[in-house]
LUMTORTOR-389150 format. One record per residue: residue number from 1; residue in one letter; x, y, z of N, C-alpha, C in turn. Coordinates in Angstrom, 1 decimal, decimal comma. Example, Ala and Ser with C-alpha at 12.3 -4.5 7.8 and 13.67 -1.06 7.14 Angstrom:
2
PT  seq  type     n_X     n_Y     n_Z    ca_X    ca_Y    ca_Z     c_X     c_Y     c_Z
PT    1     A    13,2    -5,7     7,8    12,3    -4,5     7,8    13,2    -3,3     7,8
PT    2     S    12,8    -2,2     7,1    13,7    -1,1     7,1    12,9     0,0     7,9
% end
This chain:
282
PT  seq  type     n_X     n_Y     n_Z    ca_X    ca_Y    ca_Z     c_X     c_Y     c_Z
PT    1     M   150,6    95,5   145,2   149,5    94,5   145,2   148,2    95,5   145,6
PT    2     V   147,3    95,7   145,1   146,0    96,4   145,2   145,1    95,7   146,2
PT    3     S   144,5    96,3   147,3   144,0    95,8   148,4   142,6    95,7   147,7
PT    4     S   141,7    94,5   147,6   140,6    94,5   146,9   139,3    95,3   148,1
PT    5     G   139,6    94,7   149,1   138,7    95,4   150,4   137,3    94,6   150,3
PT    6     Y   137,5    93,2   149,7   136,2    92,5   149,8   136,6    91,0   150,6
PT    7     S   135,5    91,0   151,6   135,8    89,7   152,4   134,3    89,2   152,7
PT    8     Q   133,8    88,3   152,0   132,4    88,1   152,2   132,0    86,4   151,8
PT    9     T   131,3    85,9   152,8   130,9    84,7   152,6   129,8    84,6   151,6
PT   10     P   129,4    83,2   151,1   128,4    83,0   150,0   127,0    83,4   150,7
PT   11     V   126,9    83,4   152,0   125,6    83,6   152,6   125,5    85,0   152,6
PT   12     S   126,3    86,0   153,0   126,2    87,3   153,0   126,2    87,9   151,5
PT   13     L   126,8    87,2   150,5   126,7    87,5   149,1   125,4    87,3   148,7
PT   14     G   124,8    86,4   149,0   123,4    85,9   148,7   122,5    86,7   149,1
PT   15     L   122,6    87,0   150,3   121,7    88,4   151,1   121,7    89,7   150,2
PT   16     Q   122,9    90,0   150,0   123,2    91,2   149,5   122,5    91,3   147,9
PT   17     T   122,6    90,0   147,3   121,9    90,0   146,2   120,4    90,0   145,9
PT   18     C   120,0    89,5   146,8   118,4    89,6   147,1   118,2    91,1   147,6
PT   19     A   118,8    91,9   148,3   118,4    93,2   148,5   118,7    94,2   147,4
PT   20     F   119,7    93,9   146,5   120,2    94,6   145,4   119,0    94,3   144,3
PT   21     Q   118,5    93,2   144,1   117,6    93,1   143,3   116,2    93,7   143,4
PT   22     A   115,9    93,6   144,8   114,7    94,5   145,2   115,1    96,1   144,8
PT   23     F   116,0    96,7   145,3   116,5    97,8   145,1   116,3    98,2   143,4
PT   24     V   117,0    97,4   142,9   116,9    97,8   141,1   115,6    97,9   140,8
PT   25     G   114,7    96,9   141,3   113,2    97,2   140,8   112,7    98,2   140,9
PT   26     L   113,1    99,1   141,7   112,6   100,5   141,8   113,4   101,5   141,2
PT   27     H   114,5   101,2   140,7   115,5   102,3   139,7   115,7   101,8   138,7
PT   28     R   115,6   100,7   138,1   115,7   100,3   136,7   114,9   100,8   135,6
PT   29     A   115,2   100,6   134,4   114,4   100,8   133,1   113,2   100,0   133,2
PT   30     P   112,2   100,3   132,7   111,0    99,7   132,4   111,0    98,5   131,6
PT   31     K   111,6    97,5   131,7   111,7    96,4   131,1   111,7    95,1   131,9
PT   32     R   110,9    94,3   131,5   110,6    92,9   132,5   112,0    92,2   132,2
PT   33     Q   112,4    92,0   133,4   113,7    91,0   133,6   113,5    89,5   133,6
PT   34     K   114,4    89,0   132,9   114,1    87,3   132,7   115,8    86,8   133,0
PT   35     R   115,7    86,2   134,1   117,1    85,6   134,4   117,4    84,2   133,7
PT   36     S   118,2    83,8   132,7   118,4    82,6   132,3   118,9    81,6   133,3
PT   37     Q   118,8    80,3   132,8   119,6    79,3   133,9   121,3    79,6   133,9
PT   38     H   121,6    79,9   132,7   123,0    80,2   132,5   123,6    81,2   133,2
PT   39     T   122,8    82,3   133,4   123,2    83,4   134,1   123,0    83,1   135,8
PT   40     L   122,2    82,4   136,1   122,0    81,6   137,4   123,4    81,1   137,9
PT   41     E   123,9    80,3   136,8   124,8    79,3   137,5   125,9    80,2   137,0
PT   42     A   126,5    81,4   136,2   127,6    81,9   136,1   127,5    82,8   137,5
PT   43     N   126,5    83,5   138,0   126,3    84,0   139,2   126,7    83,3   140,5
PT   44     L   126,4    82,0   140,7   126,9    81,1   141,6   128,3    80,9   141,4
PT   45     K   128,9    80,6   140,3   130,2    80,4   140,3   131,0    81,7   140,6
PT   46     A   130,6    82,6   140,2   131,3    84,2   140,7   131,2    84,3   142,2
PT   47     Q   130,1    84,0   142,8   129,9    83,9   144,2   131,1    82,7   144,9
PT   48     N   131,2    81,6   144,4   132,2    80,9   145,0   133,8    81,3   144,8
PT   49     I   133,7    81,7   143,7   135,2    82,5   143,5   135,6    83,5   144,3
PT   50     L   134,5    84,2   144,4   134,9    85,6   145,5   135,0    84,9   146,9
PT   51     A   134,1    83,9   147,4   134,1    83,6   148,8   135,6    82,8   149,1
PT   52     N   136,2    82,3   148,1   137,5    81,6   148,4   138,7    82,5   148,1
PT   53     L   138,5    83,7   147,6   139,5    84,7   147,4   139,9    85,0   148,7
PT   54     H   141,2    85,3   148,9   142,1    86,0   149,9   141,5    87,5   149,8
PT   55     P   141,2    88,3   151,1   140,8    89,7   151,0   141,9    90,4   150,1
PT   56     A   143,1    90,2   150,0   143,9    91,1   149,2   144,1    90,5   147,8
PT   57     S   143,5    89,6   147,4   143,6    88,9   146,0   142,7    89,3   145,0
PT   58     R   142,9    89,1   143,8   142,1    89,4   142,8   141,8    88,3   142,1
PT   59     P   140,4    88,0   141,3   140,4    87,1   140,6   141,2    86,8   139,3
PT   60     T   141,7    85,7   138,8   142,4    85,6   137,6   142,0    85,7   136,4
PT   61     D   142,5    85,8   135,2   141,9    86,0   134,0   140,9    84,8   133,6
PT   62     D   141,6    83,7   134,1   140,8    82,2   133,9   139,7    82,1   134,7
PT   63     D   139,4    82,7   136,0   138,5    82,9   137,0   137,4    83,6   136,0
PT   64     V   137,6    84,9   135,5   136,5    85,5   135,0   136,1    85,2   133,5
PT   65     L   137,1    84,4   132,8   136,8    83,6   131,7   135,8    82,7   131,9
PT   66     Q   136,1    81,9   132,7   135,3    80,8   133,1   133,6    81,3   133,4
PT   67     V   133,5    82,2   134,1   132,3    82,9   134,6   131,5    83,2   133,1
PT   68     L   132,4    84,0   132,5   132,0    84,9   131,0   131,4    83,6   130,1
PT   69     D   132,0    82,6   129,9   131,8    81,4   128,9   130,4    80,8   129,6
PT   70     M   129,9    81,0   130,9   128,7    80,2   131,2   127,6    81,3   131,1
PT   71     M   127,7    82,5   130,6   126,9    83,5   130,6   125,8    83,4   129,2
PT   72     D   124,8    83,7   129,1   123,9    83,4   127,9   123,5    85,3   127,9
PT   73     L   124,5    85,8   126,8   124,3    87,1   126,4   123,7    87,3   125,2
PT   74     E   122,8    88,2   125,2   121,8    88,5   124,2   122,2    89,3   123,0
PT   75     K   122,0    89,4   121,8   122,1    90,4   120,9   121,3    91,8   121,1
PT   76     T   121,8    92,6   120,6   121,3    93,9   120,6   121,3    94,7   119,6
PT   77     K   120,4    95,5   119,1   120,3    96,6   118,1   120,6    97,9   118,3
PT   78     R   120,7    98,2   119,6   120,4    99,4   120,2   121,7   100,3   120,2
PT   79     R   123,0    99,6   120,1   124,1   100,5   120,0   124,7   100,6   118,6
PT   80     K   123,8   101,6   118,0   124,0   101,9   116,6   125,5   102,3   116,3
PT   81     N   126,2   103,2   117,3   127,1   103,8   117,1   128,6   103,0   117,2
PT   82     V   128,2   101,7   117,4   129,3   100,9   117,2   129,1   100,0   116,5
PT   83     T   127,9    99,5   115,7   127,6    98,5   115,0   127,7    98,7   113,5
PT   84     R   128,5    97,5   113,0   128,9    98,0   111,3   127,6    97,5   110,7
PT   85     P   127,7    97,8   109,6   126,5    97,3   108,4   126,1    96,0   108,5
PT   86     E   127,3    95,1   108,3   127,3    93,5   108,2   126,7    93,1   109,5
PT   87     Q   126,8    93,7   110,7   126,5    93,1   112,2   124,9    93,4   112,3
PT   88     V   124,7    94,6   111,8   123,0    94,8   111,9   122,3    94,0   110,9
PT   89     Q   122,9    93,2   109,7   122,3    92,5   108,7   122,1    91,2   109,4
PT   90     A   123,1    91,1   110,4   123,3    89,4   111,1   122,4    89,7   112,7
PT   91     G   121,7    90,7   112,8   120,9    90,6   114,0   121,2    91,5   115,1
PT   92     G   122,6    92,2   114,8   123,0    92,9   116,1   124,2    92,6   116,5
PT   93     I   124,6    92,9   117,8   125,9    92,4   118,3   125,4    92,1   119,8
PT   94     I   126,4    91,5   120,3   126,2    91,0   121,7   126,9    92,0   122,6
PT   95     S   126,2    92,6   123,3   126,9    93,8   124,3   125,8    94,2   125,3
PT   96     V   126,3    94,3   126,5   125,4    94,6   127,4   126,1    95,6   128,5
PT   97     S   125,1    96,7   128,8   125,8    97,8   129,6   125,3    97,5   131,2
PT   98     L   125,9    97,6   132,0   125,8    97,5   133,4   125,9    98,5   134,6
PT   99     A   125,0    98,5   135,3   125,0   100,0   136,3   124,4   101,2   135,9
PT  100     L   125,1   102,2   135,9   124,4   103,5   135,6   124,4   103,4   134,2
PT  101     V   123,2   103,8   133,3   123,1   104,3   132,0   122,3   105,2   131,9
PT  102     R   122,4   105,9   130,8   121,7   107,4   130,5   120,6   106,7   129,6
PT  103     N   119,4   107,2   130,1   118,1   106,7   129,2   118,2   107,6   128,0
PT  104     K   118,0   106,8   126,9   118,0   107,7   125,6   117,0   108,5   125,3
PT  105     I   115,8   108,2   125,8   114,7   109,2   125,8   114,6   110,2   126,8
PT  106     T   114,6   109,7   127,8   114,5   110,8   129,0   115,9   111,7   129,1
PT  107     K   116,9   110,8   129,0   118,3   111,1   129,3   118,7   111,6   130,4
PT  108     G   117,9   110,9   131,4   118,1   110,5   132,8   119,0   109,3   133,2
PT  109     L   119,5   109,4   134,5   120,4   108,3   134,9   119,5   107,1   135,4
PT  110     Q   119,8   106,0   135,1   119,0   104,9   135,7   120,1   103,7   135,9
PT  111     V   119,6   102,5   136,7   120,2   101,4   136,6   119,8   100,3   135,6
PT  112     S   120,8    99,9   134,7   120,3    99,1   133,8   119,6    97,7   134,3
PT  113     T   118,8    97,2   133,1   117,8    96,1   133,8   118,8    95,2   133,9
PT  114     K   119,8    94,8   133,5   120,6    93,7   133,4   121,5    93,6   134,8
PT  115     T   121,6    94,7   135,4   122,6    94,9   136,6   122,2    93,8   137,7
PT  116     A   121,0    93,9   138,0   120,6    92,9   139,1   120,7    91,4   138,8
PT  117     E   120,2    91,1   137,6   120,1    89,8   137,0   121,9    89,3   137,1
PT  118     M   122,7    90,1   136,8   124,3    89,8   136,9   125,2    90,5   138,0
PT  119     R   124,6    90,7   139,2   125,1    91,1   140,2   126,5    90,7   140,7
PT  120     D   126,3    89,1   140,7   127,5    88,7   141,5   128,6    88,6   140,3
PT  121     V   128,3    88,7   139,1   129,3    89,0   138,1   129,7    90,1   138,0
PT  122     C   129,0    90,9   138,3   129,6    92,4   138,5   130,6    92,6   139,5
PT  123     M   130,1    92,0   140,7   131,3    92,0   141,6   132,4    91,1   141,4
PT  124     L   132,6    90,2   140,6   133,7    89,8   140,2   134,6    90,4   139,3
PT  125     L   133,9    91,0   138,5   134,6    91,9   137,5   135,2    93,3   138,0
PT  126     G   134,5    93,6   138,9   134,8    94,7   139,7   136,1    94,7   140,5
PT  127     R   136,1    93,1   141,1   137,3    93,3   142,0   138,4    93,0   141,2
PT  128     W   138,3    92,1   140,0   139,3    92,2   138,9   140,0    93,2   138,2
PT  129     A   139,3    94,3   137,5   139,8    95,7   137,3   140,8    96,2   137,9
PT  130     C   141,8    96,1   137,4   143,2    96,8   138,1   144,2    97,5   137,4
PT  131     I   144,7    98,3   137,6   146,2    98,8   136,8   147,0    99,5   137,8
PT  132     D   148,3    99,4   137,5   149,5   100,0   138,2   149,0   101,6   138,2
PT  133     G   149,4   102,0   139,4   149,4   103,5   139,6   147,9   103,9   140,2
PT  134     V   147,0   103,0   140,2   145,6   103,4   140,7   145,1   102,6   141,9
PT  135     D   145,0   103,2   142,7   144,5   102,6   144,1   143,2   101,9   143,8
PT  136     A   142,4   102,2   143,2   141,0   101,7   143,1   140,4   102,6   141,9
PT  137     V   140,4   101,6   140,9   140,0   102,0   139,3   138,4   102,3   139,5
PT  138     P   138,2   103,7   139,3   136,7   104,2   139,5   135,9   104,0   138,3
PT  139     F   135,0   103,5   138,3   134,0   103,2   137,5   132,5   103,0   137,9
PT  140     T   131,6   103,9   137,2   130,2   103,6   137,6   129,4   102,7   137,0
PT  141     S   130,2   102,2   135,8   129,3   101,6   134,7   130,4   100,4   134,2
PT  142     M   129,8    99,4   133,5   130,8    98,5   132,5   129,9    98,1   131,5
PT  143     T   130,6    97,5   130,5   130,0    97,3   129,1   130,6    95,8   128,8
PT  144     L   130,0    94,7   128,7   130,5    93,6   128,3   130,0    93,3   126,7
PT  145     N   131,1    92,7   126,3   130,8    92,4   124,7   131,6    91,3   124,2
PT  146     K   130,9    90,8   123,2   131,5    89,4   122,8   131,1    89,3   121,4
PT  147     D   132,4    88,8   120,7   132,3    88,3   119,5   131,7    89,3   118,4
PT  148     Y   132,2    90,5   118,4   132,1    91,4   117,5   133,1    92,6   117,6
PT  149     N   133,7    93,1   116,3   134,7    94,1   116,4   134,0    95,5   116,1
PT  150     A   134,0    96,0   117,2   133,4    97,5   117,4   133,6    98,5   116,1
PT  151     G   133,0    99,1   115,4   133,2    99,9   114,3   133,6   101,4   115,1
PT  152     R   134,4   102,1   114,3   134,9   103,5   114,7   133,9   104,2   115,4
PT  153     H   134,1   104,7   116,6   133,2   105,4   117,4   133,6   106,3   118,4
PT  154     R   132,9   107,2   119,0   133,3   108,0   120,3   132,3   107,8   121,3
PT  155     D   132,7   107,6   122,5   131,6   107,2   123,6   131,4   108,6   124,5
PT  156     E   130,3   109,3   123,5   130,2   110,9   124,1   129,4   110,9   125,6
PT  157     N   128,8   109,6   125,9   128,3   109,6   127,4   128,8   109,4   128,3
PT  158     N   130,4   109,2   127,9   131,3   108,8   129,1   132,3   109,9   129,7
PT  159     S   132,5   110,1   130,7   133,2   111,0   131,6   134,6   110,5   132,1
PT  160     G   135,7   111,2   131,7   136,9   110,9   132,0   137,3   109,6   131,5
PT  161     P   138,6   108,9   131,9   139,1   107,9   131,3   138,3   106,6   131,5
PT  162     S   138,6   105,5   130,4   137,9   104,4   130,8   139,2   103,2   130,5
PT  163     L   138,9   101,9   131,0   139,8   100,9   131,1   139,2    99,7   130,3
PT  164     V   140,1    99,4   129,3   139,4    98,2   128,4   140,5    96,9   128,6
PT  165     R   139,6    95,9   128,4   140,5    94,5   128,8   139,9    93,4   127,7
PT  166     G   140,5    92,7   126,9   140,0    91,8   126,2   140,3    90,0   126,9
PT  167     L   139,6    89,3   126,5   139,8    88,0   127,0   139,2    87,0   126,1
PT  168     G   139,9    85,9   126,0   139,3    84,7   125,2   140,5    84,1   124,3
PT  169     N   140,4    83,2   123,5   141,1    82,8   122,7   140,7    83,0   121,2
PT  170     F   141,7    84,2   120,9   141,3    85,0   119,5   142,7    85,3   119,0
PT  171     Q   142,8    85,6   117,8   143,8    86,2   117,0   143,4    87,4   116,3
PT  172     G   144,1    88,7   116,3   143,7    89,9   116,2   142,9    90,6   117,3
PT  173     G   141,9    91,4   116,7   141,0    92,1   117,8   141,7    93,3   118,6
PT  174     D   142,9    93,9   118,1   143,6    95,1   118,9   142,6    96,0   118,8
PT  175     L   142,6    96,9   119,7   142,0    98,3   119,7   143,0    99,4   119,1
PT  176     L   142,3   100,0   118,1   142,9   101,1   117,4   142,3   102,5   118,0
PT  177     Y   143,2   103,3   118,8   142,7   104,2   119,5   143,6   105,7   119,0
PT  178     W   142,7   106,7   118,9   143,3   108,0   118,3   143,6   108,8   119,6
PT  179     P   144,5   108,9   120,1   144,6   109,8   121,4   144,8   111,2   121,2
PT  180     N   145,0   111,5   119,9   145,3   113,0   119,6   144,0   113,4   118,5
PT  181     D   143,0   112,7   118,7   141,6   112,7   118,0   141,3   114,3   118,1
PT  182     P   141,0   115,0   116,8   141,0   116,2   116,7   139,3   116,7   116,7
PT  183     H   138,7   115,4   117,0   136,8   115,7   117,0   136,1   116,2   116,0
PT  184     G   137,0   116,1   114,7   136,1   116,4   113,6   135,4   115,4   112,9
PT  185     S   135,4   115,1   111,8   134,6   113,9   110,8   135,5   112,5   111,5
PT  186     I   134,8   111,8   111,9   135,5   110,6   112,4   135,6   109,6   111,2
PT  187     A   135,3   109,8   110,1   135,6   109,2   108,9   136,8   109,7   108,4
PT  188     S   137,2   110,9   108,6   138,2   111,1   108,1   139,6   110,7   108,9
PT  189     L   139,4   110,5   110,0   140,8   109,9   110,9   141,6   109,1   109,8
PT  190     K   142,8   109,0   110,0   143,6   108,1   109,2   144,3   107,0   110,3
PT  191     E   144,1   105,7   109,7   144,5   104,5   110,6   145,7   104,8   110,9
PT  192     S   146,7   105,3   110,1   148,1   105,3   110,5   148,2   106,5   111,9
PT  193     D   147,3   107,2   112,1   147,4   108,2   113,3   146,8   107,5   114,4
PT  194     A   146,5   106,2   114,5   145,8   105,6   115,8   147,3   104,8   116,3
PT  195     C   147,0   104,6   117,5   147,9   103,8   118,3   147,2   102,5   118,3
PT  196     V   148,0   101,4   118,4   147,4   100,1   118,4   147,7    99,3   119,5
PT  197     C   146,5    99,2   120,4   146,7    98,9   121,7   146,3    97,1   122,0
PT  198     D   147,1    96,6   122,7   147,0    95,3   122,9   146,1    95,2   124,3
PT  199     V   144,8    94,7   124,1   143,9    94,4   125,1   143,9    93,4   125,7
PT  200     R   144,5    92,3   124,9   144,4    90,8   125,4   145,5    90,5   126,6
PT  201     N   146,5    91,4   126,7   147,5    90,9   127,7   147,5    91,9   128,6
PT  202     C   146,8    92,9   128,7   146,8    93,8   129,8   145,8    94,8   129,8
PT  203     F   145,4    95,5   131,0   144,2    96,4   131,2   144,8    97,8   130,0
PT  204     V   144,1    98,4   129,4   144,4    99,5   128,5   143,5   100,6   128,8
PT  205     P   144,1   101,9   129,5   143,5   103,3   129,8   143,2   103,8   128,5
PT  206     I   142,2   104,3   128,1   141,8   105,2   127,0   140,8   106,3   127,3
PT  207     L   140,6   107,4   126,8   139,6   108,2   126,7   138,7   107,9   126,0
PT  208     G   137,7   107,7   126,6   136,3   107,1   125,5   135,8   108,1   124,5
PT  209     R   135,9   109,3   124,8   135,2   110,4   123,9   136,4   110,5   122,6
PT  210     C   137,6   109,9   122,9   138,4   110,2   121,7   138,0   108,6   120,8
PT  211     A   138,5   108,8   119,3   137,6   107,8   118,4   138,7   106,5   118,7
PT  212     H   137,9   105,4   118,5   138,5   104,1   118,9   137,7   103,1   118,1
PT  213     E   138,4   101,8   117,6   137,6   100,7   116,9   138,3    99,5   117,4
PT  214     V   137,9    98,6   116,9   138,3    97,1   117,2   138,8    96,7   115,7
PT  215     T   140,1    96,0   115,4   140,5    95,5   114,0   139,6    94,0   114,2
PT  216     P   139,8    93,5   112,9   139,1    92,1   112,5   139,6    91,1   113,6
PT  217     F   139,1    89,9   113,9   139,7    89,0   114,8   139,0    87,3   114,6
PT  218     T   139,7    86,5   114,5   139,0    85,2   114,4   139,1    84,4   116,0
PT  219     G   138,1    83,6   116,3   137,9    83,0   117,5   137,0    83,7   118,5
PT  220     T   137,0    83,5   119,9   136,1    83,8   120,7   136,7    85,1   121,6
PT  221     R   136,1    86,1   121,5   136,6    87,4   122,0   135,7    88,1   122,9
PT  222     Y   136,0    88,2   124,2   135,2    89,4   125,0   136,1    90,4   125,2
PT  223     S   135,3    91,6   125,5   135,8    92,8   126,1   135,0    93,3   127,2
PT  224     I   135,8    93,9   128,1   135,0    94,6   129,2   135,7    96,0   129,3
PT  225     V   134,5    96,9   129,4   134,9    98,3   129,4   134,5    98,8   130,8
PT  226     F   135,4    99,3   131,4   135,0   100,0   132,9   135,0   101,6   132,6
PT  227     Y   133,9   102,1   133,1   133,9   103,6   132,4   133,1   104,2   133,6
PT  228     C   133,1   105,8   133,7   132,4   106,5   134,2   131,2   107,1   133,4
PT  229     V   130,0   107,1   133,6   129,0   107,9   132,6   128,8   109,3   132,9
PT  230     E   128,8   110,0   131,9   128,5   111,5   132,2   127,4   111,9   133,1
PT  231     G   127,9   113,0   133,9   126,7   113,3   134,8   126,6   112,4   136,2
PT  232     W   127,6   111,4   136,1   127,7   110,6   137,4   127,3   111,2   138,9
PT  233     K   127,7   112,6   138,9   127,5   113,1   140,3   126,0   113,4   140,5
PT  234     G   125,4   113,5   139,6   123,8   113,8   139,8   123,1   112,3   140,1
PT  235     A   123,7   111,4   140,3   123,2   110,1   140,8   122,5   110,2   142,2
PT  236     E   121,6   109,5   142,6   121,0   109,5   143,9   122,0   108,8   144,8
PT  237     D   122,4   109,3   145,9   123,0   108,5   147,1   122,8   107,3   147,3
PT  238     S   121,4   106,8   147,2   121,1   105,4   147,5   121,5   104,5   146,2
PT  239     V   121,4   105,2   145,1   122,0   104,4   143,9   123,4   104,2   143,9
PT  240     R   124,2   105,1   144,7   125,4   105,0   144,6   125,9   104,1   145,7
PT  241     Q   125,4   104,1   146,7   125,5   103,2   147,6   125,5   101,7   147,5
PT  242     I   124,1   101,4   146,8   124,0   100,0   146,4   124,9    99,5   145,1
PT  243     L   125,4   100,5   144,5   126,2   100,0   143,4   127,8    99,8   144,2
PT  244     E   128,0   100,4   144,9   129,3   100,1   145,4   129,3    99,2   146,2
PT  245     L   128,1    98,3   146,8   128,2    97,2   147,3   128,2    96,1   146,6
PT  246     S   128,0    96,5   144,9   127,8    95,4   144,0   129,3    95,3   143,1
PT  247     G   130,2    96,0   143,9   131,5    95,9   143,1   131,9    97,2   142,4
PT  248     F   131,1    98,0   142,0   131,3    99,5   141,2   131,8   100,4   142,3
PT  249     R   133,1   101,2   141,7   133,7   102,0   142,6   133,5   103,3   142,3
PT  250     W   132,7   104,1   143,1   132,4   105,7   142,7   133,8   106,6   142,5
PT  251     P   134,0   107,3   141,6   135,0   108,0   141,2   135,1   109,2   142,7
PT  252     T   136,4   109,4   142,7   136,8   110,6   143,6   137,8   111,2   142,8
PT  253     P   137,8   112,6   143,6   139,1   113,6   142,5   140,3   112,7   142,6
PT  254     Y   140,6   112,1   143,7   142,1   111,5   143,7   142,2   110,4   142,7
PT  255     S   141,0   109,5   142,7   141,1   108,3   141,6   141,0   108,6   140,1
PT  256     N   140,2   109,8   139,8   140,2   110,3   138,6   141,5   111,0   138,2
PT  257     L   142,0   111,6   139,0   143,4   112,3   138,7   144,3   110,9   138,5
PT  258     Q   144,5   110,0   139,2   145,4   108,7   138,9   144,9   108,3   137,6
PT  259     M   143,9   108,0   137,4   143,3   107,5   136,0   144,0   108,2   134,7
PT  260     Q   143,7   109,5   135,1   144,2   110,4   133,9   145,5   110,4   134,0
PT  261     A   146,2   110,2   134,9   148,0   110,0   134,7   148,3   108,8   134,0
PT  262     R   147,5   107,7   134,4   147,7   106,6   133,5   147,5   106,8   132,1
PT  263     V   146,5   107,4   131,6   146,2   107,8   130,1   147,4   108,6   129,6
PT  264     D   148,0   109,5   130,5   148,9   110,5   130,1   150,2   109,6   129,7
PT  265     Y   150,4   108,8   130,8   151,5   108,3   130,7   151,7   107,2   129,4
PT  266     A   150,4   106,4   129,4   150,6   105,2   128,3   150,9   106,0   127,0
PT  267     Y   150,3   107,1   126,4   150,6   107,5   125,3   151,5   108,8   125,2
PT  268     A   152,1   109,0   126,1   153,3   110,3   126,3   154,2   109,9   125,1
PT  269     K   154,7   108,6   125,1   155,8   108,2   124,2   155,4   107,3   123,0
PT  270     G   153,9   107,3   122,8   153,5   106,5   121,9   153,2   107,4   120,7
PT  271     S   154,1   107,3   119,4   153,7   108,4   118,3   152,6   107,5   117,5
PT  272     A   151,9   108,3   116,3   151,0   107,9   115,6   151,4   106,3   115,1
PT  273     G   150,3   105,4   115,0   150,8   104,0   114,3   151,7   103,0   115,4
PT  274     S   152,0   103,7   116,3   152,8   103,0   117,2   152,0   101,8   118,0
PT  275     Q   152,7   100,7   118,8   152,0    99,7   119,1   152,2   100,1   120,8
PT  276     I   151,1   100,0   121,4   151,0   100,7   122,7   150,5    99,3   123,8
PT  277     A   151,3    98,8   124,5   150,9    97,6   125,3   149,9    97,9   126,4
PT  278     G   149,7    99,3   126,8   149,0    99,4   127,7   149,7    99,6   129,1
PT  279     C   149,3    99,3   130,2   149,9    99,3   131,3   149,9    98,0   132,1
PT  280     T   150,9    97,9   132,9   150,8    96,4   133,5   150,0    96,4   134,7
PT  281     E   149,5    95,1   135,0   148,6    95,0   136,2   149,4    95,1   137,4
PT  282     A   148,6    95,7   138,6   149,3    95,7   139,9   149,2    94,3   140,2
% end
C-alpha cells in the first residue's frame, strides 16, 4: 500500500483552495476564468471524498468516476496533434490540461487556466494515481479526456514517463503504443508493431514521446494522463510549492528512476502486437 500523505478536513481544503485560486490568478494564462455549477459540485464531491478517506487510503475508481461524471468539460480545437479530421468537423474534442503547461506562443511554463477551477478534483486524481514499484508517481501536469479516440501522435512536450488510465462504461478504447518507435514518419508506423495496452483495468506507464493512439470505442470513456512537462525544472519554486499542495507530485531523481523502471518492465517481455496489461495497482 502506498501512503498518500493526505489528512485534511473540509475546512482546511477550502482555505487552501481559496489561496490556490488567488495564486493562480497571478501565474495562469491570460484567459477569463468561469466556474460552472457542475464544476463547483464536482469539487465539493471531491472534497468530501478526500475528507473521509483514511490517510493511507486512495480514492476508488468509482469515487473518481462519480466526480468526473459531475463535471462540465468543454470542447477544444487546440490539441491539433491528437485530433482526427472527423473530430475537427464535430467542433473539436473534450480535453483539458491541468497544472504546468507550455505556452504555445511564448514557450514559457505557466499554470493552466483550468487548474484553480478544478483544484479539488486535481487533489482527488493526484491521490488516486498509483502503480506498483513507484513510491509516489511524479507528475507536474495531467490531462483529462472524454469521449474521443486520440489520433496517432507523440507528446513532444513531455519529459520522462507518463501514466495513463481509462474509466467509464465503454467497449474498445485500447491504447496502441509503439515502445520501439524509431521516431521517423509517424504515418509509416505499422499497427502490427504496436503493443495493445488495456488502460481500463489498470494504470499503464508509457513514454509519451513514443507514438501512441486510441482505438475506436463505444460508450462513455474518460482517460487521465499524468505526466511531467518538458523543462519542469525551470518552474518557479512558488509554483512548485502551490502545485504540490494541490496534489501534484514534483519529480525527484529517485521517483523518475522508479517510473522508468516500470516502463522498462512493462514492455521488456512484450513483443510487437502483444497485449500489454500494464502494471497492477499498489
